[in-house]
N, C-alpha and C positions, 0 to 999 in steps of 0.2 A: 504494500500500500504506500503510495507516494503522495506528497503534497507539493503543489507548485505555488510559489509566492510571486506576487506582482509588485513591482516598484511603483513609485508615484507616476512615472511616465507610461505605465502599462506594460513594460517589458517583463517577460517571464524570466525569473532567476533560476538557479540550479534547483532541480527537484530534490526533495529530501525523502528518506525512508523513515517515517516517524515510528512505525510499529515494531521495528526490529531493534534488538539490543546492539549497542556499540561493540564493534570488534576492535580490541586494543592492539597496539603494535606488539606488545609482549606481556606475559604474565609469569610470575615466579612459580616454579613447580613445587609448591609446598602444600603440606596437608597435616593430618593428625600426628604423624611421626615427628615433624618439626615442632608442632605445638606442644607435644608431650615432652620432647627433649628440652625445650625452653622452660617449660614449667618445672621440670625436675631440677634444672639449674637454679631457678629462682628459689625453690624449696630447700635447696642445699644450704642456703645462707651465705654463699660466696658467689658474687656476681661478676667481679672484675677478673682480670687475667689470672688464671689458676690452672688446676689440673685438667680441665676440659680443653683449654687452649693448648696445653702440652700434648694432649692426646690427639687433637686435630692436626697439629704440626707433624706428629709421627705418622699419622694416617696419610696425609698429603705427600710427605716425603717418600713413603713406601709406594704409594700409587704411581708417582712420577719417576721413581728410581733415583732420587737425590739423597745425599747424605744428611743434609740439614734443611730445615724449613723454619722460617720465622714469620709468624702471624702478625699482621698489623691492621690498622684501622681502615685502610682503603688500598686499592691498587695503585693510586698515585703515591701514597706513602711508601709502598713497596719500591716503586721506581726511585723515589727520592732517596731512600736509605740505600738502595743498590748503588746509586751513583756516589753517595757519600762514603759508603763502606769500601768502594773500589778506589777511593782517593781522587775522584774527579773534583777539580778545584776551579775557582774563578780564572778566566782566561783560557781554559781548555776548550777544545772543540769536540762536539759530539755529532756524528752523522746519523740522521734519522729522516723518515718521510714527513712531509707536511700534511698530506691527506689522511684523514681518519679522525682521531680524537685529540683535543688540545692537551689532555692530561700528560701525555708522554713528553711533549715539548715543555710544558710548565715545569715538570720535574727537573729538566735540564736547567731551566732558568733559576729554579730554587737554589741550585748550588753555585750559581754565578758563571756557569759555562755558556758557551755560545752554540746555539743550535745551527747546524749546517744541513740544509734540506736537500734530499736526494729525490730524483724522480721515481715513479712507480711503474710496475709491470701492469700493462693494461688488461691482463687476464684476471688477476686476483687482487690488484690494487696494493700489493705488498711492495716493499723496497725492491728496486731493480738492481741486482748485484753488479751488472756491467757498468753502471753509472757511479759506483762508489769510489773506485780507485782515483779517479780524476779529482775528487774532492779532498783527498787526504793531504794534510800539510804537517809541518813539524809540530803543530799544536794539537793535532787530532789524538784523542785519548780513548775514544769509545765509538762503537757502532751499535745502534739500537734498532734492530728490525722489529716491526710490529706485525703480529699475526692478525691481519685485518678481518674483523668480524668472525674469526675462527678459522681463517684460511692460513695454515702455517706458511711462514716466509721461506725463502730459498736458503735454508740455514747452512747447508754444506758449502756452497760457493761463498757465502758471506763469511763463514768461519775460516775458509781458506785465505781470504783477503786479510782478515784480522790476524791470523797467524803470521803471514808473510810480513806484515808491517808492525807486529807486536802491539796490536791494539786490542783493547778489551771488547768483548761482545756481551751485551746485556739485552736479553730478549723480553719484549713486552708481549706476554701471552695472556693478556687480560681476558680475551674472548676464547681462548683455546684450551681451557681445562678439559682433560680427557682426550685431547688430540694426539696424533702421532706423526712422526716424520721419519720416513724410511724404516718403519717398524719400531722405532724407539718412542717412548712417551715424551710429549712436550713437557719440559721441566727437567728431563734427563739428557738433553742434547746440548744446550748452551751452558757456558760457565756460570751464568746467573740468569734466572728466569723469574719474571714477576707475574702473578695472577691477580685478578680482581674478583671479588665476590659481591659486587653490588647487585641490585635487584634484577637487572636485565641480563646478567651473565649466565653461563651454563649452569653453575650452581651458585647459590647465594647465601649470605649470612645477613642480608639486609644491606649492610655496608661492610667492607672488609677486604683484605688482600693478603698475599703471601709471597715472600721471597724464598726461592729455593736455590741451593748451590751445593757443590761438593767441597768448597773452600772453607775451611774452619775459621780462618781469620775474618773472612767476609761475614759469615754467620754471627760470630761473636760480636763484631762491631755493630751489626744491624740490631742485635738483641739489646745492646747497651743504648744505642741511639733511640730506639723506640720507647725507652723508659727513662727519659730525661738525661741520658748519659751516665747513669749510675754503674759502678763496677770498675774492676781493674782491667787494664788493657789486655791481659792474657787469660782472662777467665770470663765465663758467662755471668751476667748479673744475677743476683739472687731473685728467686721467685717466692713471693709470700702466698700462703694459703690460709684457709680458715684456722685460727688459733695460733698462727705464727706471729712472733714479734718482729717489728721492723729492725733490720740489721744496720749496723753502723758501717756504711759503704761510702767510698769517695765518689764524687762526681768529677771525672777527669776531663770531660769535654762537654760542649753544648749539645744537649739532646732534645728530644721531642716527646710529646705525649701521643704516641701512635699505637697504643696497645689495643688489642682485640679483647672483648669481654668473654667470660665463660658462657654467657647466655648465647652470644653469637656463635661461639665455637660449637656449642651443643647443636645448634641448627645446622652448622656446617658439617658435622659428623653425620647427621641424618641425611643431609643432601648427598654427601659423598657415597653413602650406601646406595643411592639411586642413580649415580652418575651413568652407569652403562645403559640403563633404561632411558634416561633423559636423552642421551646421545642417539640412541636407536630411534626414539620418537621424532626427534628433530630431523634426523636424516631421512626418515620415511616421509615426513611432511614436505621436506625440500624436494625429494624425488617426485612426489605427486605434483608439486608446483611445476617442476621441470617438464613433466609430461603434459601438463595443461598449457604451458606457455612457450614451449620450445619452438613452435612454429608461428608465434605471434609476430606480425610485421613490426619492425622498429624496436623490438625488445630482445635483449640478450640476457640469458639466464646465467646464474653464478657459475664460475669455473671451480672445479674441484679436481685436484691431482690424485692419481691412484696411489702415489707414494707419500702423499701428505693430505689425507682426507679432511674435508671441511667439517667443522663441528656445527656450523650453522647457528651461531648465536643469533644471527639475523639473516634474513633472505634478501639479497641485494640484486636488483635488476639494473640493467643499463638501458637507457632510452636513447634512441637515435633521433635528435631533434629535426632531422630532415623528413622523418616519417611519423613523428608523434607530436601531440600538442605540448606546450611548455609544461615542465614538471609542476610548476606552481598551480597550473590549471588542473592537472591530474590529481594532485594532493587535495585541492579544494573540492573537486568533483567527487572523489571517493569519500571524503569526510562527510559530504552531504548525503552519501549513501550509507553512512554508519560504519565506515571503515577508516581506521587511523593508519596513515603512512607517514614517511619521514624521509628527508634527504639522507644520502649515504654517509655523510661525514662533513667535516670542515677542512678547508685548506688554511692551515695555521698561518702561513706566510702572508695571507691576505687579511688577517685580523688586525684591527687598529693597533693593539698593544705591541704586536711584533713588527709591524711596519715602522712604528716610531722608534724601535730599538735596533732593527736589523736593516731597515731600508727596504726598497722594492726588490722583489725577487720574482723571476719569471720561471714558472714550472707549468708549461702548457698541458702536459698530460694529466697532472694532478688537478689543475683547474678545470679541465674538461670533465674529469671524473666527478668532481664535486658538483658540477652543474647538471650531470646526466644520470646520476645514480639515485635509486629509489628503493627504500626498504618497505617490504610488505609484512603484514602481521605473521608471526610464527611463534608458537609457544606449545609446551607440553599440554596435552588435553584438547588441543584444537581439533574440531570435528571436520569431517569432509564437507558437511553443510556450510560451515563457516568458511572453509577454503573456497568452496564454490561461490559464495557471496563475494569474497575478495576478488576472485578472478572475474566474475560478472561485472563488478563495479569498475575494475581496471579496464576491461574491454569496452564498457560503455564510455569511459573517459577517453580512451584511445580513439574511439570512433569519430571524435571531433576532428581528427586529422591535424597535420602541422599548421602552424600559424605563420603569418607573414614576418613575425619578429624572431625568426630562427637565429640563435646566437651566432656571431661571427668570431671565429677562433683565430683570426689573423692569418699569418702565412702558413700555419700548420693545418688549416682546414678542419673539417669535422673529425677526420681520422688521419692526422698528419704524421710527420716524422720528427725526430729530434733535431734541434738546432745543431749545427756543426757537422751535419751529414750522417748522424746516427738514425738509421731507419731499419731497425730490426737486425743490426749486425754488431759485431764487436768493435770497440774503439781501435784506432790504428795501432798496429803492433801487438794487439792482444789475441789470445786464442783460448779455446775452451779449456785446454789443459792448464793455462796459467792461472785460471780462476779456481782450480781444484775441483772441477766438475766430474772428472773421472769418466768411466765408460759404463755407466749404470744402465744405459739404454732408455732412460727416462725421456719423454717426448719434448719436443720444442714447441714454442708458441707459434702463432701465425698472425697475419694481419698486423694491426698496430701494436705489436708486442715487442719486447726485447727478447732476442733469441739467446737463451742460455739453458743449460741443464740445471734444474732446481732440485 
């Protein structure tokens, strides 16, 4: 049942579907198990960081194959402490993508380092390894790949570059909990990996994050920094539990209040028990979307590699503005039909705060992705009927066709090539072997992508 509204001049506005419930972009996969776990934590009489946090850390470390796990209050806090614990200082440079979430870049700014933005692979919107080496300077201290929306980055070639230049690799796996890369769990691949447990992530504690590593010194410093800097430099800070007295410990450096609570950790443990089922449901929903939309004109479905399967924290479409209406029109039209959608991410280099500090930066592929990506609703428990409503609303919006104000992407066109002659090939003098790709037989990209073995 739809209602049409007329403006003062008599024009018909977008029809709305008043009788149907709103389909949100995402929902947390929580139920009675999480409610009971949280209630048990409350009844225990100990709410702040305690035994449940320690148990959650052990469980995550075991799941991802890491030696140490440090629970913190958010994924951004995990990234911040990862940089600090690794010794990243003011004046250092960190290479990372601009497209995605601003939190990764903010963490670099927190420590006074300079973000250096790298272009993205047009298939999965992760960092393009072939573009990294040209950005390395004497001040480069770290590379931070981001597993965009749960699509694992090309970790092997990026790690190869990091090793050759003696640069640290810190992986932002906020969206990739439970993911794998070449058969290894995300979290057990990179030297330092950070997860997020905010409400929209694969598993949630409401808000929260985790730093995982095999490096003892990194873990110990992160533990101290999350607790206001308390403790000796060569030992873990003390953990107080119910009935414990506060210990006389020194504060040897400036720290932060980044602790996770036992109530949150209890929810996290319940969520971790559901992780396999959560991933299976998300992938099944994404597969069904793929079947429904793979032949839709002007629409490109998400890319997922066989050796790095997508976790589908979100389902991201690419719109071709030569064949589809403006994204803002599609978002508005679908919202009127009771379906919430959202742009795929931000280009941080175009945000006012970073323009003022870094100046203007040109990243045409990132900018194009920001303007053309669209997130569709996807969550555990989503029904086929709800998916059908989403697809129907999308098709209805797409039926309006392209508008006259199709964006102009300058000399690169709608599907252009890199400046300086990069058009899906290696930079001058480079080869696949020099990037550590090996001979895995993993496929190459095509079209407007960077050709590398990931």
